[in-house]
N, C-alpha and C positions, 0 to 999 in steps of 0.2 A: 463311830457308827458310819458305815458306808453302805449304800443300798441303791440298786436300780429296781424300781417297783412299778407295778401297774395300779397300785392302790393310791388313793389321794394322800398327799403329804400333810402330816399333822405337825403344824408349827410348834405347838405346845410340847410335843414329844421331842422335836428337834432341840428345843431349848433345855429340856430336862437332860437330854443326852450330852449337851454341851456344858452343862453346869459343873463347876469345880470350886470347892471351897477356898482354894488358894488363888482364884482368879479375881481380878479387879474389874474385868469387863468381858463381855461377849458381843461379838459382831455377828449379825444375822443378815444374809442376803437372801432375798426371795425373788425368784424369777417367775413371771406369770405370762399367760397367753394374752397378747394385746390384740386389738380389733383391726389392725391395719399393718401393712408393710409399706415400702416406699411408693407403691403404685396403686394399691386397691385395698378394699375392705376384706378382712379375714374373719371367717366364721368359726374355724376350728383348726387345730394342728394335731397331726398324728405323729407320734414319736416312736421310733423303733431303735433297738439297741442290740448289740452283741453283748449280752448281759455279763458273761464271765470275763470277757476282755475289758469291758467298761468298768466293772468292779475292781479288776486288777489295776487299771489305769488310775482310778480314784485312790486306791491304796498307795500307789507310787507317788501320786500328788501329795497325799498326806505325809508320806515320808520326806518328800522334798520340803514341805512346809515346816515340818518338825526340825529339819536340818538348818533351815534359814532363820527361823524365828523361835523364840522361847515361848511356845504355846502349851496349854494344858490339855485342851480337847479340840478335835477336828471332826465335824459331822458334815457329810455330803450325801444328799439324796436326790436322785433324778427320776422323774416319772416317765413311763412309757404308755402307749395307747393313745386313744383319741381324747383330746382335751378341748374344752370350750373356752371361749374368751373369759378371762378372769381366773381360770384354774391355775394352780401353782404347778409349774413344770420342774423347778429345781430349787433346792434350798441348801445353803452352805452356812454353817455356824462355826465360829472359832472363839474359844475362850483363852485368855492369857492374863498374866498378872497386870499388864499395862495395856491401855487402849491402842497405842500406836502399833504394837505387834499384832493385836487382834484384827485391826483394820487392814493392815498390809497383808497379813497371812490370808485373810478372807478374800481379798481382791485377787491375790495370786491364785488361790484355789479355784475361784469362779472362772477366771480367765483360762487357766490350764485345762479345766474340764471342758470348756467351750472349744478349745483348740485341739485337744488330744483324745477325748473319749469317743469311742465309736457309737455315737448316738446321732441318728438322722431324723430330720423333721420334714413332714409334708404339709404344706399349707392348703387349706380348703378355702377358696375364695369365690368371688363373683364369676371370675373367668374359668373356674375349675381348680386353679392352683397347680401345685406341683412340688416336687422335692426341692428343698432349699440347699444351696451349697453350704457345706459345713465341714465336719470332720474330714480331714484336718486342715482344710483350706481357709475356713472363716475364722478370723481372729477378733471379730467385733465384740 
């Protein structure tokens, strides 16, 4: 399951989608809005995406993951719209027969989404905030 959505991310649904009877483990990464950046307090983040291209990028990332690791399921969901501190912005889950593959594939998936998906974020802060360097420049 791959999705760019304005709806809240349901972690239970993510885990259901990632479940596979032949898997010995599932790794789940959950990214959420934190209350600060390097300089100041953050109140909100607004995410925008080129949905069709972002979903295509996520599908390409899934194919890369499947080529490099023996995984069973790959789930990636990224949220758009205005999110408050604590809201979930991204979730990636990978199930595999063994934990090593699940962990490595999940990390690769999260990092690739951050670097390549056309998803932009605007921080709302004490000073007013602004757009954050990201796709494709930010590899954090």
